[in-house]
N, CA, C and O atoms as a CHARMM CRD file, in Angstrom:
* protein
*
  324
    1    1 MET  N      7.94900  -0.54900   9.71900 PROA 1      0.00000
    2    1 MET  CA     7.79300  -1.71800   8.77600 PROA 1      0.00000
    3    1 MET  C      7.53500  -1.18400   7.34500 PROA 1      0.00000
    4    1 MET  O      6.86400  -0.17600   7.12500 PROA 1      0.00000
    5    2 SER  N      8.20700  -2.05300   6.25700 PROA 2      0.00000
    6    2 SER  CA     7.96200  -1.45300   4.99400 PROA 2      0.00000
    7    2 SER  C      7.67900  -2.65300   4.07000 PROA 2      0.00000
    8    2 SER  O      7.84100  -3.83300   4.38100 PROA 2      0.00000
    9    3 LEU  N      7.25800  -2.21100   2.95600 PROA 3      0.00000
   10    3 LEU  CA     6.86400  -3.35000   1.90000 PROA 3      0.00000
   11    3 LEU  C      7.08800  -2.82400   0.56500 PROA 3      0.00000
   12    3 LEU  O      6.50300  -1.81000   0.18400 PROA 3      0.00000
   13    4 ASP  N      7.90200  -3.46100  -0.15900 PROA 4      0.00000
   14    4 ASP  CA     8.37000  -2.72300  -1.60200 PROA 4      0.00000
   15    4 ASP  C      7.45200  -3.58100  -2.54000 PROA 4      0.00000
   16    4 ASP  O      7.52300  -4.80900  -2.60400 PROA 4      0.00000
   17    5 LEU  N      6.62200  -2.83900  -3.22600 PROA 5      0.00000
   18    5 LEU  CA     5.63400  -3.40900  -4.23900 PROA 5      0.00000
   19    5 LEU  C      5.95000  -3.01000  -5.73400 PROA 5      0.00000
   20    5 LEU  O      5.29300  -3.43600  -6.68500 PROA 5      0.00000
   21    6 HSD  N      7.07500  -2.10700  -5.85100 PROA 6      0.00000
   22    6 HSD  CA     7.33400  -1.81000  -7.10900 PROA 6      0.00000
   23    6 HSD  C      7.72300  -3.01300  -7.97500 PROA 6      0.00000
   24    6 HSD  O      8.45700  -3.89000  -7.51900 PROA 6      0.00000
   25    7 GLY  N      7.17800  -3.06500  -9.37300 PROA 7      0.00000
   26    7 GLY  CA     7.54300  -4.08900 -10.17900 PROA 7      0.00000
   27    7 GLY  C      6.58000  -5.23700 -10.03400 PROA 7      0.00000
   28    7 GLY  O      6.69300  -6.18800 -10.80900 PROA 7      0.00000
   29    8 HSD  N      5.63500  -5.23300  -9.10100 PROA 8      0.00000
   30    8 HSD  CA     4.62800  -6.37900  -8.92400 PROA 8      0.00000
   31    8 HSD  C      3.46200  -5.97000  -9.80000 PROA 8      0.00000
   32    8 HSD  O      3.21200  -4.83200 -10.19600 PROA 8      0.00000
   33    9 THR  N      2.72900  -7.18900 -10.06000 PROA 9      0.00000
   34    9 THR  CA     1.43500  -6.99100 -10.87700 PROA 9      0.00000
   35    9 THR  C      0.43800  -6.54300  -9.71000 PROA 9      0.00000
   36    9 THR  O      0.68900  -6.81000  -8.53500 PROA 9      0.00000
   37   10 SER  N     -0.68600  -5.85900 -10.09400 PROA 10     0.00000
   38   10 SER  CA    -1.53200  -5.50800  -9.16900 PROA 10     0.00000
   39   10 SER  C     -1.98000  -6.68600  -8.19000 PROA 10     0.00000
   40   10 SER  O     -2.02300  -6.59700  -6.96300 PROA 10     0.00000
   41   11 GLU  N     -2.29900  -7.78900  -8.94500 PROA 11     0.00000
   42   11 GLU  CA    -2.69700  -8.97500  -8.12300 PROA 11     0.00000
   43   11 GLU  C     -1.73700  -9.51400  -6.96700 PROA 11     0.00000
   44   11 GLU  O     -2.09300  -9.84200  -5.83500 PROA 11     0.00000
   45   12 GLU  N     -0.41300  -9.53600  -7.50500 PROA 12     0.00000
   46   12 GLU  CA     0.51200  -9.82300  -6.46700 PROA 12     0.00000
   47   12 GLU  C      0.76100  -8.80000  -5.46000 PROA 12     0.00000
   48   12 GLU  O      1.12400  -9.16300  -4.34200 PROA 12     0.00000
   49   13 ALA  N      0.59900  -7.48200  -5.74200 PROA 13     0.00000
   50   13 ALA  CA     0.71600  -6.40500  -4.63400 PROA 13     0.00000
   51   13 ALA  C     -0.41700  -6.54700  -3.84000 PROA 13     0.00000
   52   13 ALA  O     -0.27900  -6.29100  -2.64400 PROA 13     0.00000
   53   14 GLU  N     -1.56100  -6.91600  -4.26500 PROA 14     0.00000
   54   14 GLU  CA    -2.80700  -6.80700  -3.35700 PROA 14     0.00000
   55   14 GLU  C     -2.72100  -7.94800  -2.29400 PROA 14     0.00000
   56   14 GLU  O     -3.14100  -7.79200  -1.14800 PROA 14     0.00000
   57   15 LYS  N     -2.15600  -9.09500  -2.73900 PROA 15     0.00000
   58   15 LYS  CA    -1.96800 -10.21600  -1.82800 PROA 15     0.00000
   59   15 LYS  C     -0.91100  -9.84400  -0.70800 PROA 15     0.00000
   60   15 LYS  O     -1.13100 -10.00600   0.49200 PROA 15     0.00000
   61   16 LYS  N      0.23800  -9.33900  -1.22300 PROA 16     0.00000
   62   16 LYS  CA     1.20100  -8.87500  -0.27500 PROA 16     0.00000
   63   16 LYS  C      0.73800  -7.80400   0.64800 PROA 16     0.00000
   64   16 LYS  O      1.01400  -7.82600   1.84800 PROA 16     0.00000
   65   17 LEU  N      0.01800  -6.84600   0.07600 PROA 17     0.00000
   66   17 LEU  CA    -0.54200  -5.71500   1.08800 PROA 17     0.00000
   67   17 LEU  C     -1.51300  -6.31200   2.10700 PROA 17     0.00000
   68   17 LEU  O     -1.58000  -5.83000   3.23800 PROA 17     0.00000
   69   18 LEU  N     -2.29800  -7.39100   1.71600 PROA 18     0.00000
   70   18 LEU  CA    -3.15900  -8.08700   2.63600 PROA 18     0.00000
   71   18 LEU  C     -2.38900  -8.70800   3.83000 PROA 18     0.00000
   72   18 LEU  O     -2.68100  -8.53900   5.01400 PROA 18     0.00000
   73   19 TRP  N     -1.43700  -9.39700   3.38300 PROA 19     0.00000
   74   19 TRP  CA    -0.48600 -10.05000   4.32700 PROA 19     0.00000
   75   19 TRP  C      0.19500  -9.17900   5.19400 PROA 19     0.00000
   76   19 TRP  O      0.30300  -9.44200   6.39200 PROA 19     0.00000
   77   20 ILE  N      0.71600  -8.05000   4.63000 PROA 20     0.00000
   78   20 ILE  CA     1.62500  -7.15500   5.65000 PROA 20     0.00000
   79   20 ILE  C      0.56500  -6.40900   6.52100 PROA 20     0.00000
   80   20 ILE  O      0.91500  -6.08400   7.65500 PROA 20     0.00000
   81   21 ILE  N     -0.73000  -6.09900   6.08900 PROA 21     0.00000
   82   21 ILE  CA    -1.55900  -5.41400   6.94200 PROA 21     0.00000
   83   21 ILE  C     -1.90500  -6.27700   8.29600 PROA 21     0.00000
   84   21 ILE  O     -1.88800  -5.87100   9.45700 PROA 21     0.00000
   85   22 GLU  N     -2.22200  -7.58500   7.80700 PROA 22     0.00000
   86   22 GLU  CA    -2.57400  -8.73500   8.90300 PROA 22     0.00000
   87   22 GLU  C     -1.25800  -8.73700   9.82200 PROA 22     0.00000
   88   22 GLU  O     -1.41200  -8.64000  11.04000 PROA 22     0.00000
   89   23 HSD  N     -0.06400  -8.83700   9.31900 PROA 23     0.00000
   90   23 HSD  CA     1.07900  -8.98900  10.13400 PROA 23     0.00000
   91   23 HSD  C      1.34900  -7.70700  11.04800 PROA 23     0.00000
   92   23 HSD  O      1.76700  -7.80200  12.20100 PROA 23     0.00000
   93   24 ALA  N      1.09800  -6.63100  10.48100 PROA 24     0.00000
   94   24 ALA  CA     1.32300  -5.35700  11.27500 PROA 24     0.00000
   95   24 ALA  C      0.24800  -5.35900  12.35900 PROA 24     0.00000
   96   24 ALA  O      0.57300  -5.18600  13.53400 PROA 24     0.00000
   97   25 GLN  N     -0.94200  -5.53800  12.02200 PROA 25     0.00000
   98   25 GLN  CA    -2.15200  -5.60400  13.11700 PROA 25     0.00000
   99   25 GLN  C     -1.60500  -6.68300  14.18300 PROA 25     0.00000
  100   25 GLN  O     -1.50200  -6.27500  15.34000 PROA 25     0.00000
  101   26 TYR  N     -1.26700  -7.93700  13.93000 PROA 26     0.00000
  102   26 TYR  CA    -0.93800  -8.76800  14.88300 PROA 26     0.00000
  103   26 TYR  C      0.27700  -8.24200  15.71500 PROA 26     0.00000
  104   26 TYR  O      0.31300  -8.47800  16.92200 PROA 26     0.00000
  105   27 ASN  N      1.18200  -7.59900  15.15800 PROA 27     0.00000
  106   27 ASN  CA     2.27900  -7.10300  15.95100 PROA 27     0.00000
  107   27 ASN  C      2.22200  -5.61200  16.44000 PROA 27     0.00000
  108   27 ASN  O      3.22500  -5.02600  16.84700 PROA 27     0.00000
  109   28 ASP  N      0.98800  -5.04500  16.37300 PROA 28     0.00000
  110   28 ASP  CA     0.66200  -3.86700  16.81000 PROA 28     0.00000
  111   28 ASP  C      1.51000  -2.56700  16.26600 PROA 28     0.00000
  112   28 ASP  O      1.85800  -1.62800  16.98200 PROA 28     0.00000
  113   29 TYR  N      1.76400  -2.69000  14.91500 PROA 29     0.00000
  114   29 TYR  CA     2.35400  -1.68900  14.08700 PROA 29     0.00000
  115   29 TYR  C      1.21200  -0.55000  13.89000 PROA 29     0.00000
  116   29 TYR  O      0.04000  -0.92100  13.81800 PROA 29     0.00000
  117   30 ILE  N      1.46400   0.53400  13.82200 PROA 30     0.00000
  118   30 ILE  CA     0.51900   1.67500  13.47100 PROA 30     0.00000
  119   30 ILE  C      0.73900   2.30700  12.10000 PROA 30     0.00000
  120   30 ILE  O     -0.12400   3.01000  11.57400 PROA 30     0.00000
  121   31 CYS  N      1.89400   2.04400  11.54700 PROA 31     0.00000
  122   31 CYS  CA     2.20400   2.62700  10.23900 PROA 31     0.00000
  123   31 CYS  C      3.09700   1.59600   9.38100 PROA 31     0.00000
  124   31 CYS  O      4.03100   0.96100   9.87000 PROA 31     0.00000
  125   32 ILE  N      2.71000   1.51900   8.11600 PROA 32     0.00000
  126   32 ILE  CA     3.44900   0.69100   7.15200 PROA 32     0.00000
  127   32 ILE  C      3.88300   1.61200   5.89500 PROA 32     0.00000
  128   32 ILE  O      3.06300   2.33600   5.33200 PROA 32     0.00000
  129   33 LYS  N      5.16100   1.53200   5.52300 PROA 33     0.00000
  130   33 LYS  CA     5.61100   2.31100   4.40200 PROA 33     0.00000
  131   33 LYS  C      5.51000   1.41600   3.16600 PROA 33     0.00000
  132   33 LYS  O      6.17300   0.37900   3.13300 PROA 33     0.00000
  133   34 ILE  N      4.77400   1.73600   2.22000 PROA 34     0.00000
  134   34 ILE  CA     4.63200   0.95200   1.13300 PROA 34     0.00000
  135   34 ILE  C      5.36900   1.63800  -0.11100 PROA 34     0.00000
  136   34 ILE  O      5.00400   2.73500  -0.53500 PROA 34     0.00000
  137   35 ILE  N      6.33200   0.98600  -0.61500 PROA 35     0.00000
  138   35 ILE  CA     7.17200   1.46400  -1.70100 PROA 35     0.00000
  139   35 ILE  C      6.42700   1.02600  -3.10400 PROA 35     0.00000
  140   35 ILE  O      6.27400  -0.14700  -3.44600 PROA 35     0.00000
  141   36 THR  N      6.04600   2.02600  -3.75800 PROA 36     0.00000
  142   36 THR  CA     5.35100   1.66300  -5.06100 PROA 36     0.00000
  143   36 THR  C      6.32600   2.02000  -6.29200 PROA 36     0.00000
  144   36 THR  O      6.06100   1.51900  -7.38500 PROA 36     0.00000
  145   37 GLY  N      7.18100   2.66600  -6.19100 PROA 37     0.00000
  146   37 GLY  CA     8.10500   3.24300  -7.41600 PROA 37     0.00000
  147   37 GLY  C      7.27100   4.38000  -8.02100 PROA 37     0.00000
  148   37 GLY  O      6.13200   4.64300  -7.63500 PROA 37     0.00000
  149   38 ILE  N      7.93900   5.05900  -9.03000 PROA 38     0.00000
  150   38 ILE  CA     7.33900   6.05400  -9.71100 PROA 38     0.00000
  151   38 ILE  C      6.70000   5.88500 -11.02600 PROA 38     0.00000
  152   38 ILE  O      6.13500   6.80200 -11.62300 PROA 38     0.00000
  153   39 GLY  N      6.81900   4.57700 -11.49100 PROA 39     0.00000
  154   39 GLY  CA     6.18400   4.23400 -12.75100 PROA 39     0.00000
  155   39 GLY  C      7.07400   4.74800 -13.96100 PROA 39     0.00000
  156   39 GLY  O      7.98700   5.55900 -13.81000 PROA 39     0.00000
  157   40 LYS  N      6.75200   4.25300 -15.03700 PROA 40     0.00000
  158   40 LYS  CA     7.44400   4.72300 -16.31900 PROA 40     0.00000
  159   40 LYS  C      6.82200   5.91200 -16.92600 PROA 40     0.00000
  160   40 LYS  O      5.66700   6.24500 -16.65900 PROA 40     0.00000
  161   41 LYS  N      7.60100   6.56600 -17.76000 PROA 41     0.00000
  162   41 LYS  CA     7.13700   7.83100 -18.30600 PROA 41     0.00000
  163   41 LYS  C      5.76700   7.69600 -19.07700 PROA 41     0.00000
  164   41 LYS  O      4.90900   8.57600 -19.00200 PROA 41     0.00000
  165   42 VAL  N      5.62300   6.67000 -19.74300 PROA 42     0.00000
  166   42 VAL  CA     4.33200   6.37900 -20.41800 PROA 42     0.00000
  167   42 VAL  C      3.27600   5.68600 -19.50700 PROA 42     0.00000
  168   42 VAL  O      2.08200   5.78500 -19.78900 PROA 42     0.00000
  169   43 LEU  N      3.66600   5.03600 -18.49600 PROA 43     0.00000
  170   43 LEU  CA     2.64400   4.44300 -17.70200 PROA 43     0.00000
  171   43 LEU  C      2.52100   5.10400 -16.33500 PROA 43     0.00000
  172   43 LEU  O      3.50400   5.58100 -15.76800 PROA 43     0.00000
  173   44 LYS  N      1.34700   5.12300 -15.83900 PROA 44     0.00000
  174   44 LYS  CA     1.07700   5.76400 -14.49100 PROA 44     0.00000
  175   44 LYS  C      1.53500   4.66300 -13.39600 PROA 44     0.00000
  176   44 LYS  O      1.51200   3.46800 -13.69100 PROA 44     0.00000
  177   45 PRO  N      1.91200   5.07200 -12.23800 PROA 45     0.00000
  178   45 PRO  CA     2.25500   4.02700 -11.14200 PROA 45     0.00000
  179   45 PRO  C      0.87800   3.31900 -10.74700 PROA 45     0.00000
  180   45 PRO  O     -0.00100   3.83700 -10.05900 PROA 45     0.00000
  181   46 LEU  N      0.85300   2.10000 -11.28100 PROA 46     0.00000
  182   46 LEU  CA    -0.49900   1.27900 -11.15300 PROA 46     0.00000
  183   46 LEU  C     -0.73400   1.05400  -9.78500 PROA 46     0.00000
  184   46 LEU  O     -1.84000   1.32600  -9.31800 PROA 46     0.00000
  185   47 VAL  N      0.30100   0.52000  -8.97200 PROA 47     0.00000
  186   47 VAL  CA     0.17200  -0.05400  -7.64500 PROA 47     0.00000
  187   47 VAL  C     -0.41400   1.24900  -6.73100 PROA 47     0.00000
  188   47 VAL  O     -1.40200   1.10300  -6.01000 PROA 47     0.00000
  189   48 ARG  N      0.22100   2.38700  -6.83000 PROA 48     0.00000
  190   48 ARG  CA    -0.22600   3.57300  -6.04900 PROA 48     0.00000
  191   48 ARG  C     -1.75200   3.92500  -6.35000 PROA 48     0.00000
  192   48 ARG  O     -2.53800   4.22600  -5.45100 PROA 48     0.00000
  193   49 GLN  N     -2.06200   3.86600  -7.56300 PROA 49     0.00000
  194   49 GLN  CA    -3.43900   4.13600  -7.98300 PROA 49     0.00000
  195   49 GLN  C     -4.43200   3.02600  -7.30600 PROA 49     0.00000
  196   49 GLN  O     -5.47800   3.34500  -6.74200 PROA 49     0.00000
  197   50 LYS  N     -3.99800   1.77000  -7.42800 PROA 50     0.00000
  198   50 LYS  CA    -4.76800   0.58000  -6.86300 PROA 50     0.00000
  199   50 LYS  C     -4.89900   0.79200  -5.34500 PROA 50     0.00000
  200   50 LYS  O     -5.99000   0.53100  -4.84000 PROA 50     0.00000
  201   51 LEU  N     -4.03900   1.17500  -4.67700 PROA 51     0.00000
  202   51 LEU  CA    -4.05200   1.35100  -3.16700 PROA 51     0.00000
  203   51 LEU  C     -5.40500   2.23400  -2.70400 PROA 51     0.00000
  204   51 LEU  O     -6.09800   2.04500  -1.70500 PROA 51     0.00000
  205   52 LYS  N     -5.54000   3.09800  -3.58100 PROA 52     0.00000
  206   52 LYS  CA    -6.72300   3.93700  -3.27500 PROA 52     0.00000
  207   52 LYS  C     -8.06600   3.18800  -3.31700 PROA 52     0.00000
  208   52 LYS  O     -8.98500   3.36900  -2.51800 PROA 52     0.00000
  209   53 SER  N     -8.06600   2.29300  -4.38200 PROA 53     0.00000
  210   53 SER  CA    -9.39200   1.57200  -4.68900 PROA 53     0.00000
  211   53 SER  C     -9.45500   0.48500  -3.69600 PROA 53     0.00000
  212   53 SER  O    -10.52600   0.14600  -3.19200 PROA 53     0.00000
  213   54 TRP  N     -8.14100  -0.16200  -3.35800 PROA 54     0.00000
  214   54 TRP  CA    -8.34600  -1.37300  -2.53600 PROA 54     0.00000
  215   54 TRP  C     -8.78000  -0.83400  -1.12600 PROA 54     0.00000
  216   54 TRP  O     -9.38900  -1.60500  -0.38500 PROA 54     0.00000
  217   55 LYS  N     -8.50800   0.41600  -0.72200 PROA 55     0.00000
  218   55 LYS  CA    -8.89300   0.90200   0.58100 PROA 55     0.00000
  219   55 LYS  C    -10.51800   0.87200   0.69700 PROA 55     0.00000
  220   55 LYS  O    -11.05800   0.81500   1.80200 PROA 55     0.00000
  221   56 SER  N    -11.20000   0.91000  -0.41800 PROA 56     0.00000
  222   56 SER  CA   -12.69700   0.84500  -0.25600 PROA 56     0.00000
  223   56 SER  C    -13.14900  -0.56000  -0.18100 PROA 56     0.00000
  224   56 SER  O    -14.35400  -0.78100  -0.06600 PROA 56     0.00000
  225   57 GLN  N    -12.25600  -1.57700  -0.23600 PROA 57     0.00000
  226   57 GLN  CA   -12.69900  -2.92400  -0.14400 PROA 57     0.00000
  227   57 GLN  C    -12.75500  -3.24600   1.40000 PROA 57     0.00000
  228   57 GLN  O    -11.92600  -2.76000   2.16900 PROA 57     0.00000
  229   58 LYS  N    -13.83400  -4.14200   1.85200 PROA 58     0.00000
  230   58 LYS  CA   -14.14200  -4.22800   3.20000 PROA 58     0.00000
  231   58 LYS  C    -12.83400  -4.93400   3.95900 PROA 58     0.00000
  232   58 LYS  O    -12.47200  -4.65100   5.10100 PROA 58     0.00000
  233   59 LYS  N    -12.25300  -5.83600   3.15200 PROA 59     0.00000
  234   59 LYS  CA   -11.17600  -6.66400   3.72400 PROA 59     0.00000
  235   59 LYS  C     -9.82500  -5.77800   4.07100 PROA 59     0.00000
  236   59 LYS  O     -8.92500  -6.16800   4.81500 PROA 59     0.00000
  237   60 ILE  N     -9.85700  -4.66700   3.47000 PROA 60     0.00000
  238   60 ILE  CA    -8.83800  -3.68800   3.74500 PROA 60     0.00000
  239   60 ILE  C     -9.18500  -2.33100   4.46300 PROA 60     0.00000
  240   60 ILE  O     -8.37600  -1.71200   5.15600 PROA 60     0.00000
  241   61 ARG  N    -10.31700  -1.98900   4.25000 PROA 61     0.00000
  242   61 ARG  CA   -10.70000  -0.57800   4.81100 PROA 61     0.00000
  243   61 ARG  C    -10.88400  -0.49600   6.21000 PROA 61     0.00000
  244   61 ARG  O    -10.81600   0.57300   6.81800 PROA 61     0.00000
  245   62 ASP  N    -11.14600  -1.73900   6.81600 PROA 62     0.00000
  246   62 ASP  CA   -11.34900  -1.75500   8.21200 PROA 62     0.00000
  247   62 ASP  C     -9.98500  -1.53300   8.92400 PROA 62     0.00000
  248   62 ASP  O    -10.01300  -1.08300  10.07000 PROA 62     0.00000
  249   63 TYR  N     -8.88300  -1.79200   8.37900 PROA 63     0.00000
  250   63 TYR  CA    -7.57300  -1.62400   8.91300 PROA 63     0.00000
  251   63 TYR  C     -6.85200  -0.42100   8.75500 PROA 63     0.00000
  252   63 TYR  O     -6.03600  -0.03600   9.59200 PROA 63     0.00000
  253   64 ILE  N     -7.16100   0.28000   7.56000 PROA 64     0.00000
  254   64 ILE  CA    -6.46600   1.57800   7.27000 PROA 64     0.00000
  255   64 ILE  C     -7.32300   2.89100   7.65700 PROA 64     0.00000
  256   64 ILE  O     -8.42400   3.20900   7.20700 PROA 64     0.00000
  257   65 GLU  N     -6.62600   3.49200   8.49700 PROA 65     0.00000
  258   65 GLU  CA    -7.20700   4.93400   8.69500 PROA 65     0.00000
  259   65 GLU  C     -6.81200   6.02300   7.74400 PROA 65     0.00000
  260   65 GLU  O     -7.68200   6.81700   7.38800 PROA 65     0.00000
  261   66 VAL  N     -5.66400   6.13300   7.32500 PROA 66     0.00000
  262   66 VAL  CA    -5.11000   6.98400   6.39100 PROA 66     0.00000
  263   66 VAL  C     -4.13300   6.65000   5.40700 PROA 66     0.00000
  264   66 VAL  O     -3.17700   5.97300   5.78500 PROA 66     0.00000
  265   67 ILE  N     -4.20400   7.02100   4.14300 PROA 67     0.00000
  266   67 ILE  CA    -3.24000   6.77000   3.19000 PROA 67     0.00000
  267   67 ILE  C     -2.51200   8.13700   2.84100 PROA 67     0.00000
  268   67 ILE  O     -3.10100   9.02800   2.22900 PROA 67     0.00000
  269   68 ASP  N     -1.26200   8.24500   3.24400 PROA 68     0.00000
  270   68 ASP  CA    -0.52000   9.54100   2.99800 PROA 68     0.00000
  271   68 ASP  C      0.58800   9.33800   1.91600 PROA 68     0.00000
  272   68 ASP  O      1.47800   8.51300   2.12300 PROA 68     0.00000
  273   69 GLU  N      0.55600   9.98400   0.90900 PROA 69     0.00000
  274   69 GLU  CA     1.63300   9.88600  -0.14500 PROA 69     0.00000
  275   69 GLU  C      2.75600  10.74200   0.28900 PROA 69     0.00000
  276   69 GLU  O      2.62300  11.81800   0.87300 PROA 69     0.00000
  277   70 ASN  N      3.90300  10.16600  -0.04900 PROA 70     0.00000
  278   70 ASN  CA     5.26100  10.96800   0.29700 PROA 70     0.00000
  279   70 ASN  C      5.45700  11.95100  -0.89800 PROA 70     0.00000
  280   70 ASN  O      4.91200  11.80200  -1.99300 PROA 70     0.00000
  281   71 LYS  N      6.25900  12.92700  -0.57900 PROA 71     0.00000
  282   71 LYS  CA     6.46700  13.99300  -1.53800 PROA 71     0.00000
  283   71 LYS  C      7.29900  13.52700  -2.81600 PROA 71     0.00000
  284   71 LYS  O      7.26900  14.24100  -3.81800 PROA 71     0.00000
  285   72 GLN  N      7.98400  12.43800  -2.80700 PROA 72     0.00000
  286   72 GLN  CA     8.74200  12.02000  -3.93600 PROA 72     0.00000
  287   72 GLN  C      7.83200  11.26300  -4.75100 PROA 72     0.00000
  288   72 GLN  O      8.23500  11.00500  -5.88500 PROA 72     0.00000
  289   73 ARG  N      6.60500  10.82100  -4.39500 PROA 73     0.00000
  290   73 ARG  CA     5.64300  10.03100  -4.97400 PROA 73     0.00000
  291   73 ARG  C      6.06600   8.55300  -5.40000 PROA 73     0.00000
  292   73 ARG  O      5.62500   7.89700  -6.34400 PROA 73     0.00000
  293   74 THR  N      6.93400   8.23400  -4.56000 PROA 74     0.00000
  294   74 THR  CA     7.52700   6.87100  -4.79800 PROA 74     0.00000
  295   74 THR  C      6.85000   5.66400  -3.85700 PROA 74     0.00000
  296   74 THR  O      7.18200   4.47800  -3.88600 PROA 74     0.00000
  297   75 GLY  N      5.91100   6.21300  -3.09300 PROA 75     0.00000
  298   75 GLY  CA     5.33800   5.26600  -2.07100 PROA 75     0.00000
  299   75 GLY  C      4.31500   5.94700  -1.30500 PROA 75     0.00000
  300   75 GLY  O      4.00600   7.10700  -1.57400 PROA 75     0.00000
  301   76 VAL  N      3.74500   5.26400  -0.32200 PROA 76     0.00000
  302   76 VAL  CA     2.77400   5.95400   0.49800 PROA 76     0.00000
  303   76 VAL  C      2.99400   5.42300   1.92900 PROA 76     0.00000
  304   76 VAL  O      3.73900   4.45700   2.09500 PROA 76     0.00000
  305   77 PHE  N      2.42300   5.96900   2.88700 PROA 77     0.00000
  306   77 PHE  CA     2.42500   5.55100   4.41300 PROA 77     0.00000
  307   77 PHE  C      0.92700   5.11100   4.67000 PROA 77     0.00000
  308   77 PHE  O     -0.04700   5.82500   4.43100 PROA 77     0.00000
  309   78 LEU  N      0.88700   3.93300   5.14900 PROA 78     0.00000
  310   78 LEU  CA    -0.53100   3.57400   5.57000 PROA 78     0.00000
  311   78 LEU  C     -0.54900   3.68100   7.04300 PROA 78     0.00000
  312   78 LEU  O      0.34900   3.16100   7.70500 PROA 78     0.00000
  313   79 TYR  N     -1.53500   4.33600   7.59800 PROA 79     0.00000
  314   79 TYR  CA    -1.72900   4.53700   9.07200 PROA 79     0.00000
  315   79 TYR  C     -2.83300   3.58200   9.45700 PROA 79     0.00000
  316   79 TYR  O     -3.96900   3.76300   9.01900 PROA 79     0.00000
  317   80 LEU  N     -2.54400   2.55400  10.27200 PROA 80     0.00000
  318   80 LEU  CA    -3.51100   1.58800  10.64400 PROA 80     0.00000
  319   80 LEU  C     -4.39900   2.05100  11.82300 PROA 80     0.00000
  320   80 LEU  O     -4.00300   2.87700  12.64500 PROA 80     0.00000
  321   81 VAL  N     -5.60500   1.48400  11.86000 PROA 81     0.00000
  322   81 VAL  CA    -6.51200   1.64500  12.92400 PROA 81     0.00000
  323   81 VAL  C     -6.20300   0.95100  14.13500 PROA 81     0.00000
  324   81 VAL  O     -6.95100   1.04400  15.10800 PROA 81     0.00000
């Protein structure tokens, strides 16, 4: 299961992330690939940075066990509890 978040605002990305986590839990998925993009040269990849702060929120942290960045830094894998 994957979700492409590059090009989204942080608010849009958070809503979509919550939806896909709930969907994955309901369907017994254990991993979600989140595509964040690499960002612009002058801008850091906002969504990838936000994922780490969102993980500390109760509505998300209870579902995520590990956030694993891929080597290309274009996304992350979320391993669910």
